[in-house]
N, C-alpha and C positions, 0 to 999 in steps of 0.2 A: 503493499500499499504506500501511497505517496504521503509525504509530510506537508504538502501544499494544500491550503484550504480551497475546496471547490467553490466556484461562483454561487452554486445553490446555497451552500452553507454560510458563505461570506455575507450573502444578503440577509441573513438572519441576525447578524450582529448589530446591536442597537435597537432591535425590536423590543416594544414594551406592551404590556397588557396590565389591567387592574383587576384585582380580586377584592371584593368587598365582603365583610362578614360582621354579623352582629356578635359581639363577645358575650354570648348568652350564659345565663347562670347555670343552666343544666349542663352545658359543655364543660364549664369551669369545674363544677362538682364532679363530673366523670373524670377529668384530669386529676383532680385532687385525690379521689379514690384510687385511681390507678398508681399514684405516687405515695400511697399509704398515709395520706393526710385526711383530716376529718372534712368530709364534703360539706357539712353544715357550718364549717368555719368560714365559708365565703358567702357574701350577700351582695346584693345590687349596690353599685357605687364603690366597692372595694377596688384598690389598685392591686394588680397582679404582680407576682414577682417579675423583675425586669426582663428576665431571659425566656419567659413563657410565651412570648410572641411566636416562637418557632413551632408551636403546636397548633396554630390557627392558620387560616388562609390556604387550605388545601385546594389543589386543582380538582374540580369535580367533573370527570368525564363521563360521557354516556357509556353504558355497558358495552355497546357495539364498538366503541373506540378503544377498548382494553385489548392489549396485545397478549401474546402467549405467556410473557413473563409476569403479567399482572399489572404492569405499567400502562399508562395511556400510550397508544401507538405513536412512533416518531412522527413529528409534524403536526400533532393535535395541539399540544402546549409547548413542546420543546423541539429544537431543530432536528431534522431527520438525519442524525448521524449514523452512518452505515456500519455500526457495530452493535452486536446484539446484547451485550452484558453491561449493566449500569450500576454503579454503587457510589454512594457519598464518600468523599475523601477529607474534606476539611472546610473551614469557614473562618471569616474574619468579620467581627461584628463591633460596631460602635452603638452604645445605647445612650439615649438623651431623655427618655421618659418611660412611662409604663402604660400598658393597656388597662382599661377600666371596666369592670363587669357591668354589663347592660348598655354600653355604648357601642356605636358602629365604628369600625376601623377599616383600613384598606391596605393592601399590599400592591405596590407597583413592581412588576417583575420585568427586568431588562436583561436581554442576552448580552452580557458584557464582553465575553471573549470565547473563541472556540479554537483550541490548539491541538492539532494532530502531531504525534511524535512517536518515535521508537523508544520503548522502555525495555528494561531487563526482562520482563515477563511477557513481552510481545508488543505489537502495535496497539497504541491507545490513543484516544482523543479526550482532552480535558475541557469540559464545558464549565464556564463560570457564569453563574447568574447573580445579578445585583438586585436585592430585594429591599425596597424602601417602604417602611411601615409607617403609616400615618394615623393619627386620631384627629379627625377633622382636617385641618391644614397644617397641624403641627407634625413634624417628623419626629418619630419616637425611636427609630432604630434604623440602621442601614447594615445589611447582611450580605456579604459576598460569599457564595456558596460554590464549592467546587465539586463536580461529579465526574468520575472516570468512566469512560466507555471502553470496553475490552473486546478482543475477538472471542469467538466461540471456542469452547473446549472441544477438542476432537474426541470422538468416541473412545472410552476406556482411559482417557487421561484425566489428570487431577488439575484443579485450579492452582496456578502458581502463587507463591507467597514470597514475601521478602525474607531475608535472613533475620531470625529473631534477635532482638536487642534486649539486654537485661533492664528491668525497670530500675529507677533510681532507688537508693537505699536510705535517703536522708529524710523520711517522711516525718512531719510534725503531728500529723493525725492520719488515720486510715480507718476504713470500715469495709466489711465484707458483704457482698450482695450476690444473692442467687438469681440467675437469669432463667426463671421458669417459663415454660410455655404460656401459661395464663398471663403473665406480666407482658411478654413480648406481643401476644395477641391484643391485649387491651391498648397498648401503646399504638399499634398499627391501626386499631379501630378509631382511637380519638384523633389520629392524624390522617385517617383515610388513606392508608398505605396498603396496597394489595400485592406488593412485590412477593412473588411466590417462594422466594429463597428463604423467607422468614417463617413459613408455616407448612410448606409442602416438601417433606423430606425426600420423596422420590424425585421430584423435579430438581431440587437443590443438588442431589448426588448425580443423577443420570444426565442432566442437561448442563449444569453449571460446574460440575466437577468438585463440589464441596463435600466433606465427609458427613455433614449433617445440615440441619437448617441453620441459618446464619442470623446471629443477633442483629437487630436493627441498629445502625450506627447512630441515628438520631436519639435513640433511647440511651445508648451508652453515654453520649455527651450530656443528655439531660440529667442523668443520675450523677455524673461527675460534677456538672454545674451546680446542682442542688447541694452536693456535699461541700464543695468549695465555698458557696454563699453561707452555708451554715456554720462554717468554721473560720470565717473571715469577717472582721468588723467593717462597716461601711456599706455603701451602695454600689453594686456591680455596674460599671460604665462601659464595659467592653471586653471582648475575649477573642483569642485565636485558638482554634481547635484543629487537630489533625488526627485521623484515624490511621494507624500504622500497622495493625495486624488484625485479621478477622477473629471474631469471637463467635462461638457457636451456642445455640439455645440449649439450655441445660447446664451450662458451665457456671462456676462460681468465681467471681472476680473480686479483686481488691481495689477500692477507690482510695487514693491517697494524695497528700499535698504537702508542700513545704510550708514553712512559717512565712508569713507576708513580709516583704521588704519594700518599703516606700509606696505602699499601695498596690504592689504586684504580687501575684501568687502563681507559682507553678503547681499544676496538679496532674495526675496521670492515672491510668488503669493498668493493672497487672493481671495476667491470667494465672491459673494454678501452678504453671511451670515457671512463674517469675518473669515472663517476657512482657515487655511494654506493648500495650494494644492501642493506646490513645494518649495524646498529649494536650494539655490545656494551659494557656497563659492568660490570666485574668487581670483586669485593672479595676480597682475599687477607688471610690472618692468618699 
């Protein structure tokens, strides 16, 4: 494959669309329950934790527009990148304000960049989406999100992974979390994510070459952000996140972080083998 962007894909760069959503009390309470919080602890008019905007503004495709992997077909919402496997890789977020329960908000989604390149595990294309979240006319967050598109796995082969890296050993806090199927299902439900690698073990193994169903990367970062916020004084004002190694449904992980320095905090996820699976750098004010 060529590392040159095709004219068809180049025409997508800069395209925007707007997704509006009521920040409804029912949805907020379902999210709270999924995160093991008291659903009744939220009421109309409450400000939500600043990073919770990532669980709203889902793209709602017609069922006839859903592809074989559970995602909307290429070209429905996202560019028609001619590679069949898509997973989140990382994001860079600045936070200015918070969503409010009962108010209407919006997400402007812009195709910021499309970068085809040759990687160690094969030919990939990196799609960067820029999401601007607004409450009325006020910008409350800007989120640049990277997704990696990869080639199909050949029959009988396994999905390639990076060489494992040991997780840091200087944690100031840590907690253990089991990623059971009900938790992953409930997160996929509240974020309206039907990607089959998260719930269909046969598809995950036979089509995408994983040994088991794959943990939802958005949930990994949500749990790590929740832990970092709980262990750090101040208000979260931004973060950079990167997923570095797949985690599978049913695994038990360790969420950990270093002591804050000048309002900045490094946190990470380690699997049972002590390998780092995600990195997070947060800024607090």
